[in-house]
LUMDODO-279775 format. One line per 4 residues: number of its first residue (from 0); for each residue x, y, z of C-alpha. Coordinates in Angstrom, 1 decimal. Example, Ala and Ser with C-alpha at 12.3 -4.5 7.8 and 13.67 -1.06 7.14 Angstrom:
<sites>
0> 12.3,-4.5,7.8 ~ 13.7,-1.1,7.1
</sites>
This chain:
<sites>
0> 84.3,149.3,56.4 ~ 82.6,147.6,59.4 ~ 85.9,146.1,60.8 ~ 87.9,149.2,60.1
4> 85.4,151.2,62.2 ~ 85.6,148.5,64.9 ~ 89.5,148.9,65.0 ~ 89.2,152.6,65.4
8> 86.5,152.4,68.1 ~ 88.4,149.7,70.0 ~ 91.7,151.7,69.9 ~ 89.9,154.9,71.2
12> 88.2,153.0,74.0 ~ 91.5,151.2,75.0 ~ 93.5,154.4,75.1 ~ 90.8,156.1,77.2
16> 90.8,153.2,79.7 ~ 94.6,152.8,79.8 ~ 95.2,155.1,82.8 ~ 92.6,153.3,84.9
20> 94.0,150.0,83.7 ~ 97.6,150.9,84.7 ~ 96.5,152.3,88.0 ~ 94.6,149.1,88.8
24> 97.6,147.0,87.7 ~ 99.9,149.0,90.0 ~ 97.5,148.8,92.9 ~ 96.7,145.1,92.6
28> 99.9,143.7,91.1 ~ 98.5,140.9,88.9 ~ 99.8,140.4,85.4 ~ 102.5,143.1,85.3
32> 105.1,140.4,85.0 ~ 103.3,138.9,82.0 ~ 102.1,142.2,80.4 ~ 103.7,141.2,77.1
36> 101.2,138.4,76.8 ~ 98.6,141.0,75.9 ~ 100.6,141.7,72.7 ~ 101.0,138.1,71.8
40> 104.6,138.0,73.0 ~ 105.5,135.2,75.5 ~ 108.5,134.4,77.7 ~ 111.0,132.0,76.0
44> 109.9,129.0,78.1 ~ 106.2,129.6,77.4 ~ 106.8,130.1,73.7 ~ 108.8,126.8,73.6
48> 106.0,124.9,75.3 ~ 103.4,126.4,72.9 ~ 105.6,125.3,69.9 ~ 105.6,121.8,71.4
52> 101.8,121.7,71.4 ~ 101.4,123.0,67.9 ~ 98.2,121.7,66.2 ~ 97.3,119.5,69.2
56> 96.1,121.9,71.9 ~ 92.6,123.2,72.5 ~ 92.6,126.9,73.4 ~ 90.0,127.8,76.1
60> 89.4,131.3,77.3 ~ 87.7,132.5,80.5 ~ 87.4,136.1,81.6 ~ 87.4,136.0,85.4
64> 86.9,133.7,88.4 ~ 83.3,132.4,87.6 ~ 84.2,131.7,84.0 ~ 87.5,130.1,85.0
68> 85.6,127.5,87.0 ~ 83.3,126.8,84.1 ~ 86.3,126.4,81.8 ~ 88.1,124.1,84.2
72> 85.0,121.8,84.4 ~ 85.0,121.6,80.6 ~ 88.7,120.9,80.4 ~ 88.3,118.0,82.9
76> 85.4,116.6,81.0 ~ 87.3,116.8,77.7 ~ 90.4,115.2,79.2 ~ 88.3,112.4,80.7
80> 87.1,111.5,77.2 ~ 90.4,112.1,75.5 ~ 93.4,111.9,77.9 ~ 95.7,113.0,75.1
84> 94.2,116.5,74.8 ~ 96.3,119.5,75.9 ~ 95.1,123.0,76.6 ~ 96.2,126.6,76.2
88> 94.2,128.4,78.9 ~ 93.8,132.2,78.6 ~ 92.2,134.6,81.0 ~ 91.7,138.4,81.1
92> 91.9,139.3,84.8 ~ 94.5,138.9,87.5 ~ 91.9,137.2,89.7 ~ 91.1,134.8,87.0
96> 94.8,134.1,86.5 ~ 95.3,133.3,90.2 ~ 92.4,130.8,90.3 ~ 93.5,129.2,87.0
100> 97.2,129.0,88.2 ~ 96.1,126.8,91.1 ~ 94.3,124.3,89.0 ~ 95.7,124.2,85.4
104> 97.6,121.0,84.8 ~ 101.4,121.1,84.3 ~ 100.7,119.7,80.8 ~ 98.9,122.8,79.8
108> 100.0,126.4,79.2 ~ 98.5,129.5,81.0 ~ 98.6,132.8,79.2 ~ 96.7,136.2,79.2
112> 94.4,136.7,76.3 ~ 95.8,139.1,73.6 ~ 94.3,142.5,73.0 ~ 91.8,142.4,70.2
116> 94.1,144.1,67.7 ~ 95.0,142.2,64.5 ~ 98.8,142.1,65.1 ~ 98.4,140.9,68.7
120> 95.9,138.3,67.7 ~ 98.0,137.1,64.8 ~ 101.2,136.7,67.0 ~ 99.2,134.8,69.6
124> 97.7,132.4,67.1 ~ 101.0,131.9,65.4 ~ 102.5,130.9,68.7 ~ 99.7,128.6,69.9
128> 98.3,127.2,66.6 ~ 95.4,125.5,68.4 ~ 93.2,122.7,66.9 ~ 90.1,124.4,68.4
132> 89.1,127.6,70.3 ~ 86.5,127.5,73.1 ~ 85.1,130.7,74.7 ~ 83.0,130.8,77.9
136> 79.7,132.5,78.4 ~ 79.5,135.6,76.2 ~ 83.1,136.7,75.8 ~ 83.2,137.8,72.1
140> 86.3,139.4,70.6 ~ 85.6,140.0,66.9 ~ 89.2,140.1,65.7 ~ 90.2,137.0,67.6
144> 87.2,135.0,66.5 ~ 87.5,136.1,62.8 ~ 91.2,135.3,62.8 ~ 90.4,131.7,64.1
148> 87.8,131.3,61.4 ~ 90.1,132.5,58.7 ~ 92.6,129.9,59.8 ~ 90.0,127.1,59.8
152> 90.1,126.7,63.6 ~ 86.7,125.5,64.9 ~ 85.0,127.8,67.4 ~ 82.8,126.9,70.3
156> 80.9,129.0,72.8 ~ 80.1,127.2,76.0 ~ 77.6,128.0,78.8 ~ 76.5,130.9,76.6
160> 74.2,133.5,78.2 ~ 73.0,137.0,77.4 ~ 72.1,139.0,80.5 ~ 69.0,141.2,80.7
164> 71.2,144.2,80.7 ~ 73.2,143.1,77.6 ~ 70.4,141.8,75.5 ~ 69.2,145.2,74.0
168> 72.8,146.1,73.2 ~ 73.4,142.9,71.4 ~ 70.2,143.3,69.4 ~ 71.1,146.9,68.4
172> 74.6,145.9,67.5 ~ 73.8,142.8,65.5 ~ 75.6,144.5,62.5 ~ 78.8,143.6,64.4
176> 77.8,140.6,66.5 ~ 75.8,138.7,63.8 ~ 78.8,138.0,61.5 ~ 80.9,137.0,64.5
180> 78.3,134.7,66.1 ~ 77.8,132.9,62.7 ~ 81.4,131.9,62.7 ~ 80.9,129.4,65.6
184> 80.7,125.7,64.9 ~ 78.4,125.3,68.0 ~ 77.0,127.5,70.7 ~ 75.8,125.8,73.9
188> 73.2,128.1,75.5 ~ 72.1,128.0,79.1 ~ 68.4,128.5,78.4 ~ 65.8,128.9,75.7
192> 65.7,132.7,76.5 ~ 69.5,132.9,75.9 ~ 69.0,131.0,72.6 ~ 66.4,133.6,71.5
196> 68.6,136.5,72.5 ~ 71.6,135.0,70.6 ~ 69.4,134.6,67.5 ~ 68.2,138.2,67.9
200> 71.9,139.2,67.9 ~ 72.5,137.4,64.6 ~ 73.5,133.8,65.5 ~ 72.6,131.0,63.1
204> 69.7,128.9,64.4 ~ 71.5,125.7,63.2 ~ 74.4,126.3,65.6 ~ 72.7,127.3,68.9
208> 71.7,124.4,71.2 ~ 70.0,124.7,74.6 ~ 71.9,122.6,77.1 ~ 71.3,124.0,80.6
212> 73.8,125.7,82.9 ~ 77.3,124.4,83.5 ~ 77.0,125.9,87.0 ~ 75.1,122.8,88.3
216> 78.2,120.8,87.6 ~ 80.6,123.3,89.0 ~ 79.3,123.2,92.6 ~ 80.9,120.4,94.7
220> 80.4,119.5,98.3 ~ 83.4,119.7,100.6 ~ 83.1,117.0,103.3 ~ 86.4,117.8,105.0
224> 85.5,121.5,105.2 ~ 82.1,120.7,106.5 ~ 83.6,118.6,109.3 ~ 86.2,121.3,110.2
228> 83.6,124.1,110.2 ~ 81.2,121.9,112.1 ~ 83.8,121.4,114.9 ~ 84.4,125.1,115.0
232> 80.7,125.9,115.2 ~ 80.1,123.4,118.0 ~ 82.7,125.2,120.2 ~ 80.5,128.3,120.0
236> 77.2,126.7,120.8 ~ 76.2,126.3,117.1 ~ 76.4,122.5,116.9 ~ 73.9,120.1,115.3
240> 71.3,120.7,118.1 ~ 71.0,124.3,117.1 ~ 69.2,125.8,114.1 ~ 71.8,127.6,112.0
244> 70.7,130.5,109.8 ~ 73.5,131.4,107.3 ~ 73.9,134.5,105.2 ~ 76.2,133.3,102.4
248> 78.2,135.7,100.3 ~ 76.4,138.7,101.8 ~ 76.8,142.2,100.5 ~ 76.6,145.5,102.4
252> 73.1,146.1,103.7 ~ 72.2,142.4,103.8 ~ 74.1,141.8,107.0 ~ 71.9,144.4,108.8
256> 68.8,142.8,107.4 ~ 69.7,139.4,108.7 ~ 70.8,140.7,112.1 ~ 67.4,142.4,112.4
260> 65.6,139.2,111.4 ~ 67.6,137.2,113.9 ~ 66.8,139.6,116.7 ~ 63.2,139.6,115.8
264> 62.9,135.8,115.7 ~ 65.3,134.7,118.5 ~ 62.9,135.1,121.4 ~ 60.5,132.7,119.8
268> 63.2,130.3,118.6 ~ 65.9,130.1,121.3 ~ 67.8,127.5,119.3 ~ 68.3,129.9,116.4
272> 71.9,131.0,115.7 ~ 73.2,133.3,113.0 ~ 76.3,133.1,110.9 ~ 77.3,135.7,108.3
276> 79.9,135.0,105.6 ~ 80.5,138.2,103.7 ~ 81.3,138.0,100.0 ~ 84.6,139.9,100.5
280> 86.3,139.0,103.7 ~ 87.9,142.5,103.9 ~ 84.4,143.8,104.7 ~ 84.4,141.8,107.9
284> 85.2,144.9,110.0 ~ 82.0,146.6,108.7 ~ 80.0,143.5,109.4 ~ 81.3,143.4,112.9
288> 80.3,147.0,113.5 ~ 76.8,146.2,112.3 ~ 76.5,143.3,114.7 ~ 77.9,145.2,117.7
292> 75.7,148.2,116.9 ~ 72.7,145.8,117.4 ~ 74.0,145.0,120.9 ~ 75.3,141.5,119.9
296> 78.6,139.8,120.4 ~ 80.7,139.1,117.3 ~ 82.8,136.0,116.9 ~ 85.1,136.2,113.8
300> 86.5,132.9,112.7 ~ 89.8,134.4,111.7 ~ 90.4,135.7,115.3 ~ 89.2,132.8,117.4
304> 91.5,131.5,120.1 ~ 92.6,134.8,121.5 ~ 92.1,136.1,125.1 ~ 88.5,137.2,124.3
308> 87.5,133.6,123.2 ~ 86.0,132.6,126.6 ~ 83.8,135.6,126.7 ~ 82.7,134.9,123.1
312> 81.8,131.4,124.0 ~ 79.8,132.6,126.9 ~ 78.0,135.2,124.8 ~ 77.1,132.6,122.2
316> 75.8,130.2,124.8 ~ 73.4,133.0,126.0 ~ 72.2,133.3,122.4 ~ 73.5,136.8,122.1
320> 76.2,136.5,119.4 ~ 76.7,136.2,115.7 ~ 79.6,134.3,114.0 ~ 81.3,135.9,111.0
324> 83.0,133.6,108.6 ~ 85.8,135.9,107.5 ~ 88.2,133.2,106.1 ~ 88.6,132.3,102.5
328> 87.4,129.1,100.8 ~ 85.2,127.8,103.6 ~ 81.7,128.8,102.5 ~ 80.8,125.3,101.4
332> 81.8,124.1,104.8 ~ 79.3,126.5,106.4 ~ 76.5,125.6,104.0 ~ 77.0,121.9,104.9
336> 76.2,122.8,108.5 ~ 73.3,125.2,108.0 ~ 69.6,124.5,108.3 ~ 68.5,127.7,106.4
340> 70.6,129.7,104.0 ~ 70.1,133.2,102.5 ~ 72.0,133.8,99.3 ~ 73.7,137.2,99.2
344> 73.7,140.0,96.6 ~ 70.1,139.3,96.0 ~ 68.4,141.8,98.3 ~ 70.1,145.2,97.9
348> 68.9,147.5,95.1 ~ 71.8,148.6,93.0 ~ 73.8,145.4,93.7 ~ 71.9,143.2,91.3
352> 72.9,139.8,90.0 ~ 73.0,137.4,92.9 ~ 75.5,134.9,94.2 ~ 75.5,131.2,93.7
356> 72.3,129.6,95.0 ~ 73.3,126.1,93.7 ~ 75.8,125.6,96.5 ~ 73.4,125.8,99.5
360> 70.8,123.7,97.5 ~ 73.4,121.1,96.8 ~ 74.1,120.9,100.6 ~ 70.4,120.3,101.3
364> 69.8,123.7,102.9 ~ 66.4,125.3,102.9 ~ 67.5,128.1,100.6 ~ 66.1,131.7,100.2
368> 67.0,134.5,97.9 ~ 66.0,138.1,97.4 ~ 64.5,139.4,94.2 ~ 67.7,140.2,92.3
372> 69.1,136.9,90.8 ~ 69.8,138.1,87.2 ~ 73.2,136.4,87.0 ~ 71.6,133.1,87.7
376> 68.4,133.5,85.7 ~ 68.3,130.0,84.0 ~ 69.3,128.4,87.3 ~ 66.7,130.2,89.3
380> 64.0,129.3,86.7 ~ 64.9,125.6,87.1 ~ 65.0,125.7,90.9 ~ 61.8,127.7,91.2
384> 60.0,125.2,88.9 ~ 61.2,122.4,91.1 ~ 60.1,124.1,94.3 ~ 63.7,124.0,95.4
388> 64.2,127.6,96.6 ~ 62.1,130.4,98.1 ~ 62.4,133.8,96.5 ~ 61.3,136.8,98.6
392> 60.5,140.4,97.6 ~ 61.8,142.4,100.6 ~ 63.0,142.3,104.2 ~ 59.6,141.7,105.6
396> 58.8,138.7,103.5 ~ 62.3,137.3,104.2 ~ 61.6,137.4,107.9 ~ 58.1,135.8,107.4
400> 59.5,133.0,105.3 ~ 62.3,132.2,107.7 ~ 59.8,132.2,110.6 ~ 57.6,129.7,108.7
404> 60.6,127.4,108.1 ~ 61.7,127.6,111.7 ~ 58.2,126.8,112.9 ~ 57.7,123.8,110.5
408> 60.7,121.4,110.6 ~ 59.0,119.1,108.1 ~ 58.6,121.9,105.6 ~ 62.2,123.0,106.2
412> 63.6,119.6,105.6 ~ 61.4,119.0,102.6 ~ 62.6,122.2,101.0 ~ 66.2,121.2,101.5
416> 65.6,117.7,100.1 ~ 63.9,119.1,97.0 ~ 66.9,121.5,96.6 ~ 69.5,118.7,96.7
420> 67.4,116.5,94.3 ~ 66.9,119.4,91.8 ~ 70.6,120.1,91.6 ~ 71.4,116.4,91.3
424> 68.9,116.0,88.4 ~ 70.5,118.9,86.5 ~ 74.1,117.7,86.7 ~ 75.8,116.2,83.6
428> 75.5,119.2,81.2 ~ 79.3,119.6,81.0 ~ 79.9,116.0,80.1 ~ 77.2,116.1,77.4
432> 78.7,119.2,75.9 ~ 82.2,117.8,76.0 ~ 81.1,114.6,74.2 ~ 79.3,116.6,71.5
436> 82.2,119.0,71.1 ~ 84.8,116.2,70.6 ~ 82.5,114.5,68.1 ~ 82.1,117.6,66.1
440> 85.8,118.3,66.2 ~ 86.6,114.8,65.1 ~ 84.1,115.1,62.2 ~ 85.7,118.4,61.1
444> 89.2,116.9,61.2 ~ 88.1,113.8,59.3 ~ 86.6,116.0,56.6 ~ 89.8,118.1,56.6
448> 87.9,121.3,57.6
</sites>
């Protein structure tokens, strides 16, 4: 009865969302060319490659971009320990697909995850026949998980977390989630709180282990980008002899806050310079308007070298400009040149969750966040305990903390040093989980499970 009701509810929800789904697909493009993947039907060349991997491949699933990076780290760690392993990599979103497509090995197969209808799931598993199935974070599809368990395919959940928003729902719906969670061979949870929430949702205590967050292993420094960005910054009077305040992955509203803080503090700290890197580069026009409305010059990295460049250099030399990093893939380069970094999506009410604070910490920046860091709760708990980040409550306290760090170089450098050391101490989670997973898989196969 339980699963019959789930099929009905899923079908109703899917039909209700279909118009929006088709509109988004038409607007963004994305997986229209591989739409049949959603029904477990693959192009002939893909189907042939899947047949060639039968019984040898590990299927790993990630929803979107953040989970894709986690999954790719796990794939690399598994392959390092077992070079013969092959992967079927599935994702749900077109953005996840684009990131995976850049990085998935030619030895592996990239597909879209099937819809969670029994016929679609059955066809997908018939085509792939994996030796194990790995899901990232908390992507739970009951029919897919139950079908794997029915076929004796070991199930693993990596970097598992249950958000503050999701926890009450999981607890209320443990009638559905409990039987599904108990089918996993092992669940690797990010924190003790995540473990408790998974147990509240019905997971078996014997299968849930607290490992820490995979995100500490995902962040990597980019020396070449740091050098290139550093050369760019030096042309605009933002070289090593200046104090660079960076707003990383900022959201609407946060740019104005940082511009206001900059204008307030600049008279007392003439070496201070501000760089804003918006989370979505298409928002750069709005960021530019914010800067110019404040009476400051705006230098956009994507537009440097034009006729206005000399005027921009002059404005920056007078300390009256702000640089906007509106190019893709260079945020780590900016972090590597910053003295103080503010992490975006952490200040504005209604835009909760936070962006990645591990990246500036890894680069040794003195790192600040606003109060809303729910997406990185275990990470923030670790970093705060280590005294590696400063979390502020509002715009006023942000300005006060930045002023303290500017006025005390030793405190600023000490905070950055603690940040880098804290990240370094917490690396290695992915490798530990990969070793444990392979050992469990080997034991299962030895026993003929």
